[in-house]
N, C-alpha and C positions, 0 to 999 in steps of 0.2 A: 371749722369755726363759722358761725353764722354771721350775717352782716350786723346784727344787733350787738353780738358780743364784741365784734371788732370795733364798732362805733363807740363802745363804752370802755374799751381797754385804755387805761390812762397812758400807757407807754406809746401806743399808736397815736393817740390824740396829741401827745406832746410832740411826736415826730411831725405830725401834720401841721402843727402850729409853727414849727421851725422852718418847714419847707414851703408852706403855702401861705401867701399873703391874701387876706380877705378884707379889702378896704371898706366895704359896706356889708359887714357880716349880718346874715339873716338867720332868724331862729328856725324858719321852715321854708327855705327856698323851693321853688318848683323845679328849678334846674340849676346846675352848677356849670360854669364855663371855665375850664382849666386852660391856662395860657402858658406856653413854653417859650422862653425868650431866645433870641439869637445869641451868637457867641459874644461873650463879654458883658452881656446885659443881665439885668435882674428883674425882680417883680415890678419895679418902678416903671418899666417900659410900658406896662399895661394899665397903670393907675388911672389914666384919663378915661379908660373904658367904663369904669365902675358906674358912672352916672349916665352912660349912654346905652346901657343894656336895657332890655325890656323889663317891666315890673315883674318881680318874682324870679329874676335871674341873678345869681350871685357870682361875682367875679372871684376866681381862685387863681392868683398869679404865682407861678412856680419861682422859687428863689433857690438857686444852686449855691453850694459852698463857694467861697472865694470872692464874694462880692457883697455889697451893702452891709447889713449887720452880721454877715457871715464871712467878712473879709479875712479873719484870722484862721479860717478853716481851709484845709488843702482841697483844691478842686479835684473833681473826678477826671480821670484820663481814660477810663474804660466804660464803654456804653453799657455793658452787661451789669457792672457793679452799680452804675448810676440808676439803672432801671430797677435793680434790687431795692435800693433805698427809696426810690419814688413809689414803688408798689406799696411799701409800708406806710408812706405818707398819704397817698391818694385814696387807698382803699376805704378808710373810715368815712371819707367824704363822698364816696361813690355809692351812697345809699339811696339815690334817686337819679332820675335822668341827668346825664352830663354830656358835655361836648369837650373835645380837645381842639385847641388852636395852637399851631406852631408857626414861628417865623424863622426862615432860613434853617440853621442847624437845629433849632428847637423842633422843627417838623420831624426830623429823624428820631429824636427822643420821644416825641408824642406817638409816632407810629409804633415804635418798639414797646412802649408802655401799654398802648391799646392792645397789642397782641398778647402781652403778658397778662393783663387783667382778664382778657377773654379766656385764655388757657387755664389760668390758675384760680380765678375768682368767678368765672362765669358771667362777667359783666363787660359790656362793650359800650363805647361812647355812642350816643345817638348820631354823631357825625364827627368826622375829622377834617379840619381845615388846615391846609399846608400852604406855604408861600415861599417864593424866591429861592427855591432849591430844586434841583433835578430829582426826579424819581429815582429810587435806589438802583434800578437797573442801568441808569445812565450816569451814575456817580463818577465824577472825574477821578483819575488816578493821581492828580496833583496833590502833593502834601504841603499845604500852606503852613501847617504848624511847624514845619522844618525849615522854612525860609530864614535867611539871615535877618538880623534885627531890623535894619532899615527897610528892606524889601517887605518884610512882614508887616511893619507898621503902615507902609504905603498901601498895601492891599487892604488892610483893615479900614483905613480911611476911605478907600474907594467904595467899600460896602455901605458905609454910613451907619447911623444908629448909635454911634458913640460920640459924645460931645467933643468938639475940636479942642476945647480947653484942656480936656483930659489927655487927648492924643499928643498935644503940644507941650505937655509938662513932663520932662524926663524923670523927675523923682516919682511922680505918680505912675508912670509907665513902668518904671523899674519894679514897682510893687505889683502892677496889674498884668504885666506881660505873661507870667506863668499861667494865670487864669485864662487869658485869651488863647494861649497856645493849647492849653488843656481842652478847652471847648472845641477848638478846631479839630484836635486829634480825635475826640469822641465821635464827631460827625464823619470824619474822613476814614477812620479805621474801624469804627463800630459797624455792627450788622449781625443779625441773627442767622442769616442764611435761610430764612423762611421761604418756602415755596407756596404755602397756603395763603390765599387772599384773605384780607380782613373783611369780615361780614358786617361792614358799616360803610355808609356813603362817605366819599371823599370829595372835597372841593379844593381845587388848586388855584392859587392866585399868583400872578406875576406881572412885572412891569414890561410894557412894550419896549422900553429903553434900557432894560437891564442888560449890561454888557457881559454878565456872567451866566445867565440862565435863559435859554431859548424857549420858544413855544414847544418844541419837541421835547425838551427836558421836562417841562411841566406836564405835558401830555402823558409822559411815562408813568405818572402816578395812577393812571387808569388801571394799570396792571396790578396794583396793590389792593384792589377791592373787588369783591364779588357782588357788591351792591351798586348803587347809583354813583356816577362820576360826573362832575362838572368842572369846567376850566374857564377862568376869567383872566383875559390878558388886558390889563388896564393901562391908562395913560399915566405911566410912572416909571421910575428907575428901579433900583434894586429894593429900596425900602418902601414897603407897601402896607405897613401896619394899619393905617387908617382905612385903606381899601378893604383889607381883610375883615376888619371890624364891621364895616357897612354891610358887606355881603353875609357875614355871619348873622347879624341882627335881622336882616331881611329874611333869611332862611330859617331862623329859629322857630317860628310858629309851625312851619311845615315839619321840621324834625321832631318837635314835641308831639305833634299829632301822630306821626308815624310811630313814636315811642309809646303811644297809647295814653298820653297825658292830656286831659282836658284842663286848659289853663284856668278855667273858672273853678276847678276843684283841686286845689293843691294836694299833692301826695303827703300823707302824714310823715312826720320825722321818725327816724328809727327804723 
């Protein structure tokens, strides 16, 4: 199936609309920036980025089941099945240069989807940005998703990224706990067992004061790419979304140039 037929398949377009939030939709963007949220989060985590991207760049924030307007849907607990669904949603929008950005557990999802698109669709992101998580070869054997309720919520609070009013409301957490545990399980148990490196540059970002992810953990991402690798250890804790955005925006023109895109001559749609 060609990219044109995929882009016009109503079923795939409907899937893309459900899975991908595009706060400032563009008819003909030069590049799309797909953002994969951390455990428990949704597309809203990236909404502030929409106005901060370069002209011609469209934000595409991934929204998993079990949160936001998909709260009634069961969350995925298996990385392979999640990537199966995301492949269908992202492919119609990968008809032009695109980047992947993941925060924490979202980085694992982004990596596996990038590999899948390269293998099955012949498309790779111009770059992959990962943050606040160890490279797969240094993944911890700790199973956070199996912690007792009190210990689990305490760990989630330490990571940050979820409003304290949510964490402190027992009724909300009764509803949200299965989604949180499922997200952690996907990151902790998922993995394709790939040995081939991704033929796309990877940038890893982490906080100097992150108690969970060390410099060596971040540096392990070097082994996941056969292209360029860069690492930024910034003055922050575990939650570094703003810092990731700044570095992605700074690097975007270079990645577009490497992808063969002249920003003054947008690529035609379709």
